[in-house]
C-alpha positions as CSV (number, residue, x, y, z in Angstrom):
1,M,14.2,6.7,1.8
2,E,11.3,3.7,2.5
3,S,9.3,4.9,4.8
4,A,7.2,1.8,7.2
5,C,3.9,0.0,6.8
6,T,2.1,2.6,9.4
7,C,-1.8,0.4,9.0
8,G,-3.4,3.6,7.9
9,R,-2.1,6.6,8.8
10,N,-2.3,7.7,5.1
11,G,1.0,9.0,3.8
12,K,1.5,11.5,6.3
13,D,5.6,13.2,5.9
14,I,7.8,11.2,7.5
15,Q,10.8,13.1,6.9
16,G,12.6,13.5,10.1
17,K,11.5,9.7,11.8
18,T,13.5,7.0,13.0
19,A,15.7,5.2,9.7
20,Y,16.6,2.2,10.7
21,L,19.0,-0.5,7.9
22,G,17.3,2.1,5.5
23,V,14.1,1.8,6.6
24,V,12.0,4.7,8.4
25,M,10.5,3.7,12.1
26,A,6.3,4.3,12.5
27,G,5.6,5.5,16.0
28,I,7.6,8.5,16.0
29,A,6.3,11.8,15.5
30,G,6.8,13.6,12.1
31,P,6.4,17.0,11.3
32,G,2.9,17.8,11.1
33,E,2.6,15.3,14.1
34,E,2.0,16.0,17.7
35,D,4.3,14.6,19.8
36,G,3.4,11.7,22.0
37,E,0.3,10.5,19.4
38,E,-0.2,6.7,19.9
39,D,0.8,5.0,16.5
40,L,-1.0,1.8,17.2
41,C,0.4,-0.3,14.0
42,M,3.6,-3.0,16.5
43,Q,4.7,-3.3,12.9
44,C,4.0,-7.0,13.6
45,G,3.6,-7.8,8.9
46,L,0.7,-10.2,10.5
47,C,-1.8,-8.0,8.7
48,C,0.2,-7.8,4.7
49,R,1.6,-11.3,5.9
50,V,-1.9,-12.8,5.7
51,F,-3.7,-10.4,2.6
52,G,-0.8,-9.1,1.5
53,V,-0.5,-11.3,-1.8
54,G,-5.0,-10.8,-2.0
55,I,-3.3,-6.8,-3.0
56,S,-5.5,-4.5,-6.1
57,P,-4.0,-1.3,-7.1
58,T,-6.4,0.8,-8.0
59,P,-6.8,2.7,-11.3
60,E,-5.2,6.3,-10.3
61,N,-2.2,3.4,-8.0
62,L,-1.3,2.2,-11.9
63,Y,-1.5,5.0,-13.2
64,S,1.0,6.8,-10.9
65,W,3.2,3.4,-11.0
66,V,3.2,3.9,-15.2
67,A,3.2,7.3,-15.8
68,E,6.6,6.8,-12.8
69,R,7.5,4.0,-14.4
70,R,7.6,2.4,-11.4
71,L,9.1,-1.5,-12.3
72,E,9.9,-2.7,-9.1
73,I,6.1,-2.5,-8.0
74,L,4.0,-2.9,-11.8
75,R,6.7,-6.1,-11.6
76,H,4.3,-7.4,-9.4
77,F,1.1,-7.0,-11.1
78,Y,-0.8,-8.0,-13.8
79,A,-3.6,-6.9,-15.3
80,C,-7.1,-8.1,-16.7
81,R,-7.6,-5.6,-19.9
82,T,-11.7,-5.3,-20.6
83,D,-11.0,-7.9,-24.2
84,G,-10.0,-11.1,-21.2
85,T,-6.2,-10.3,-22.4
86,W,-3.8,-10.8,-19.6
87,V,-0.8,-8.6,-19.8
88,P,1.7,-7.9,-17.1
89,C,1.9,-4.4,-16.2
90,T,5.3,-3.6,-16.8
91,E,3.8,-3.8,-20.1
92,L,1.5,-0.9,-19.9
93,D,1.0,2.8,-21.3
94,A,-1.0,5.5,-18.9
95,L,-3.1,5.3,-21.7
96,E,-4.3,2.1,-21.4
97,I,-5.3,1.7,-17.4
98,G,-9.7,3.1,-18.2
99,G,-8.8,-0.2,-19.8
100,I,-8.4,-2.3,-17.4
101,A,-11.0,-4.9,-15.9
102,K,-8.6,-6.7,-13.0
103,V,-5.6,-6.7,-11.1
104,E,-3.5,-9.5,-9.0
105,M,0.0,-10.0,-7.8
106,R,1.8,-12.2,-9.3
107,D,5.3,-14.0,-8.6
108,P,7.6,-11.7,-11.7
109,G,9.5,-14.5,-11.9
110,T,6.3,-17.4,-11.9
111,G,3.8,-15.6,-12.8
112,G,2.1,-17.0,-9.8
113,Y,0.0,-15.5,-7.0
114,P,3.2,-15.2,-4.4
115,A,3.0,-16.6,-0.6
116,V,3.0,-13.1,0.9
117,C,3.4,-9.1,-0.7
118,P,6.7,-9.1,-2.1
119,F,7.6,-5.4,-0.7
120,L,6.9,-6.7,3.1
121,R,10.8,-6.2,4.2
122,R,11.6,-7.3,7.3
123,V,13.6,-4.3,10.1
124,G,14.4,-6.7,13.4
125,K,13.4,-9.5,15.0
126,S,9.7,-9.3,15.2
127,R,8.9,-5.8,13.0
128,Y,8.7,-5.9,9.5
129,A,8.2,-2.6,7.5
130,C,7.1,-2.1,3.3
131,A,9.5,-1.0,0.8
132,I,6.9,1.2,-1.1
133,H,5.5,2.1,2.1
134,A,4.9,6.4,0.6
135,E,3.8,4.4,-3.3
136,K,2.1,1.9,-1.4
137,P,-1.3,0.6,-2.9
138,E,-4.8,3.2,-1.9
139,M,-6.1,0.2,0.2
140,C,-2.4,-0.9,1.7
141,R,-3.2,3.7,2.8
142,N,-6.5,2.5,5.2
143,Y,-6.1,-0.5,6.3
144,M,-6.7,-0.1,9.4
145,P,-7.2,-3.6,11.6
146,W,-9.0,-2.1,14.6
147,V,-11.5,-0.9,13.0
148,F,-14.9,-2.9,13.3
149,G,-16.4,-4.1,10.1
150,E,-14.5,-4.7,6.2
151,T,-10.6,-4.3,7.7
152,Y,-11.0,-5.2,11.4
153,F,-8.5,-8.0,11.9
154,P,-8.6,-9.8,15.2
155,R,-6.0,-11.2,14.7
156,C,-3.9,-8.2,15.1
157,R,-1.7,-7.4,18.2
158,A,-1.4,-4.4,18.5
159,L,-4.9,-4.8,18.5
160,S,-4.5,-7.7,21.1
161,K,-2.7,-5.4,23.4
162,R,-5.9,-2.5,22.8
163,E,-8.7,-4.5,23.6
164,G,-6.4,-6.0,26.8
165,E,-5.2,-2.7,27.8
166,S,-9.2,-1.1,27.5
167,A,-11.4,0.1,30.6
168,W,-14.1,-2.5,28.7
169,S,-12.0,-5.3,28.7
170,R,-11.4,-6.4,32.5
171,I,-15.5,-5.5,33.1
172,R,-17.0,-9.0,33.5
């Protein structure tokens, strides 16, 4: 079963959570999670729509996708070998991954850059989910827009809500 993007929950076991349109939704305590644990992500999909096209999987991500023949994921990526040649990731062998210099997300039909992440799925009026949540790239797993620094995203709706409810935001 596919699962929802939980923006940085690092692929926790999500069995037992509520499914909606075949996608497991976040925000419901699963095995090993405390009841009432707050899930900051509102699943608005904004971060995935803005940054999703810049996804670059790690060699470990590529290796697991190649080894498991996850062609539905690999078809969205092209790899640049150290000799400068580009190849669709569907054509890679696991032993070739060490010779990859760069990986970019591409539209499998045109070879161009996609407008949004191809794995983002609309599951409600204003809710989105990751179609490859269990296998999503490391950079997606670790993305937390509410953490200042490299991943901070001030347009995040959850962050805006959280800051609006903060006692510090009311002090002027």
